[in-house]
N, C-alpha and C positions, 0 to 999 in steps of 0.2 A: 700398094693395096692400102699399107697402113695409112697413106697418106690422104687417100680418099676415104677413108674411115674417119680421119680427123677431120676432115674437110666437111665431110656428113654429120657429123657429131657438133661440131660449131655450129654449124649454120641452123642445126636441129635446137641448139642451144638458145642462139640467138632470138629465131623464130619463139620461143617456148618463153624466153624473157620479155620480148617485145607485146607477145598476148598479155601476158601478166600484168606487165606496166601499165598497157592500156586499158585494162579491166580494173585495175587498182586506182587510175586515174579518172576513170570515167565519172560522168555525173548522172545520176538518175534523170531521167526525164520526168516531168512534171505529168501528172495524169490531163489527160484534155480538159480543157475547160468547159465544163457543162452549162449551157443556158440556163434560164428560169424555167420553172415547172409549170407557171403560171402566166398567162397574158391579162393584162388589166386594162380596162377602159373606162372612161365618164361622161354621163351624159347626164343632162338636166331634164327635170322633168317639164319646166318653163324657162325660158330666157327672160320673160317680165314678170315680176313679181311685187305685189305692192306693198308698201312699205308697213312692216310691223309682222306681215306674213312668213313665213319660214321658207327658203329655196331647199329643193328637196334635190339629191345629189344620187343618182343610179350606179353604181359601179358593176361592173359585169367581170366577173374573173373565170375564165376557162383553163382547164388542166390540159397542158400541152406536153405533158411527160407521155411515158409510153406504161405508167402504172397508175391504180387508183392513188389519191393523196386524198390525206385526212386536212383539210383546211379548219381550223380554228377562228373563229370569229370575235375575240376578246379585243378590249379596247385596246389595249397595249401594241396590236397588231397593225394598226392604221394611224397616219396623220393625215387630219385634214389642215389645206392652207388656202384660205382666201385672203385676194390683195384687191386695191384699189389703187385709182389714179394719186390720191393722196395717200395713202397709207390703208391699212385694212380696218374693217369696222369693228368695234368695241370685242375683245375677247368675252365670253362668258366665264363666270368661275369654275365651269367645267373644264372649261380648254386651258385656262390657266395653270388648274390643276395637272391635268394629264403633261403639260410643259413643265412641270415642277416649279412653277410660279407661285406660291402660296403668299396671299397676303394676310396682314391683321384682320380678323373676322371672317373669314372664309369658314367653313366647318372641314371637317375632317376628310381626308381621301376616302372615295368609295372603294369598297374593295370587290375587283372585278372577277368575272365568271369565266374562267380562261378552258373551263372543261368542254364547252360546245365543239364539236367538230362535224364537219359535212364531208362525208367521202366523196369525191368525184370520180368517176370514170375517164379515163384518157379520152380528150374529145369534147367532153361536156363541160357545161359553163353553169353559172349560177348567179344571183344579182343581190347585191345589197344595197337596200336606200338607206341614206345617210339625211338626217335632218340638220342642215348646215344652222339652223337657229339653235340648234344645243351645243355650238362652239361660238357664235358670233351674234350680235347684235345686229339685225337688220332693221331697226326702226326709222333710220336715214335714208333718203334717197341717193342711188349713186351705181356706177357701172363697177362690178368686179370681174375677177375671174378666180376660179376654184381648182386646185387638184388636191387629189390624194396620193400619198405613200401607202403602198401595202405592203407587209413583210412576208417575203416569201422564206418560211421556215424551213423548207426541204432543201433548201442549197448549201447550209454549214453545219458540218459535224460538230462546231462547240454550241452549238444553240443561239448563235446571235443572229443568221440567217441574213439576205439581202432584200434592201427594200427598193421595190419596183416602182416607179412613179406612173400614174395616169397621164393621158392627155390631160390638156389644159382646156376648160370650158369656159364660155363669159355668159353673164348674166346682169342685168338691171332690176334695180330696186327702184321703183316709182313710187310717186307721190300719188294719193288716190285720183287726183284728176287726171293725171298722166296716165293711169292704168285706163279709165273709160277711155280716153282718147285712142289709145293702140287698140282697144277692144274694136273699135268703128271701122 
């Protein structure tokens, strides 16, 4: 009987030690990665624009989370990217400032209003229209692509957020004679 007790106590001790060892050496599983709380897409008001006119990009943001979200519309929460076959069009002073490229003779950086907030219920969406001429000079004809990056602030507890990229859209800046030919 003593041998049986000793065997049971030994087995119990081994099992307890093994369980404690596994518990102490186990890694905590990372919380499941949640996807973005918004979906973003881009469309252009027109895909042929006369030289000197400003293309308009319409961004649709949809709340795909399960809770109402506050979406701020501050300038620092989006990035505009326009590219052409031979590089992008010239950047405006505003675009250079937004990218941290201040040149001699440029005015001071403008202060942005980051207090604008749009509360969007789950499944709802809204549009923001961006005047691309505020960021780039479209006086010369050419074929271009555009996309935007939108900051989803709700995904990062440290406040830096996650950048979401829209689809890429194409447009053409045309000389006045080309615009008339396209219209016919």
